C-alpha positions in Angstrom: 0.2 0.1 0.3 1.2 3.1 -0.5 2.0 5.7 2.2 0.7 9.4 1.7 2.1 12.5 2.9 1.3 14.4 5.2 1.2 18.1 5.6 4.6 18.0 8.1 6.5 16.0 6.0 5.8 18.2 2.8 6.7 21.5 4.8 10.1 19.9 5.6 11.8 20.1 2.6 10.5 24.0 1.9 13.5 25.5 3.5 16.0 23.9 1.8 14.3 24.2 -1.9 13.6 28.3 -0.9 17.6 28.3 -0.3 18.2 26.8 -3.6 15.5 29.0 -5.5 17.7 32.0 -3.9 20.9 30.9 -4.6 20.1 30.2 -8.3 18.6 33.7 -8.5 21.9 34.7 -7.3 23.3 33.9 -10.7 21.1 37.3 -12.4 23.4 39.8 -10.5 20.1 41.2 -9.1 19.9 45.1 -8.1 20.9 45.0 -4.4 17.7 43.8 -2.0 16.1 42.0 -5.1 16.8 38.6 -3.1 15.4 39.9 -0.1 12.1 40.7 -1.8 12.6 37.3 -3.5 12.4 35.9 -0.5 10.2 37.8 1.7 7.4 37.1 -1.6 8.2 33.5 -1.1 7.4 33.5 2.5 4.2 35.7 2.0 2.9 33.8 -1.2 4.1 30.4 -0.9 4.3 29.5 2.6 0.9 28.7 4.5 -2.0 26.6 3.7 -3.2 22.9 3.2 -0.8 22.4 0.4 -3.4 19.9 -1.0 -1.8 20.5 -5.0 1.8 20.2 -4.0 0.9 17.1 -1.4 -1.2 15.7 -4.3 2.2 15.1 -6.4 3.8 12.7 -4.1 0.7 10.8 -2.5 0.2 10.1 -6.7 4.0 9.2 -7.7 3.5 6.5 -4.5 0.4 5.7 -5.6 1.6 4.9 -9.1 4.6 3.0 -8.2 2.6 1.2 -5.9 4.8 1.5 -3.0 6.1 3.7 -0.4 8.6 6.9 -1.9 12.3 6.1 -0.5 14.0 9.3 0.5 14.8 10.4 -2.8 11.9 9.8 -4.6 10.0 11.3 -2.0 12.4 14.8 -2.2 12.0 15.0 -6.2 8.1 14.1 -5.7 7.7 17.0 -3.3 10.2 18.9 -4.7 7.9 18.8 -7.5 4.6 19.4 -5.6 6.3 22.4 -4.1 6.3 23.8 -7.9 3.0 23.1 -7.9 2.6 25.2 -5.5 4.4 27.9 -6.8 2.9 28.2 -10.1 -0.6 28.7 -8.1 0.9 31.3 -5.8 1.9 32.6 -9.2 -1.9 32.4 -10.6 -3.3 34.0 -7.5 -0.9 37.1 -7.7 -1.6 37.4 -11.0 -5.2 37.3 -10.2 -4.8 40.1 -7.6 -3.4 42.7 -9.7 -5.5 42.1 -12.2 -8.3 42.2 -10.2 -6.6 45.4 -7.9 -6.8 43.6 -4.8 -5.3 44.9 -1.9 -5.6 41.5 0.5 -6.2 37.9 0.3 -7.3 36.1 3.6 -6.6 39.5 5.5 -2.9 39.8 4.9 -2.1 42.6 2.3 -1.3 42.0 -1.3 
């Protein structure tokens, strides 16, 4: 039987992925302060919630192979799940810009 990912497991790899994204962004020689803006953007727009879409990725991978994912398989599937969450966050940010929203769930956009 395939094992299901829980919220704690999924959140556990976020900090490593955040650092990978920030390290990648450093190669673009961004203006001073932009890395901090990117980091804040990730924290504000990506962290929190149920992560249903992201968690579905390692769960689906486990179901498809018919077994519990090993550590490396889980890390890869969860990383893809976080990218799904990042894509979703970008859609929400675009929607907020288009609609001229000033808050989402009580927090500033």
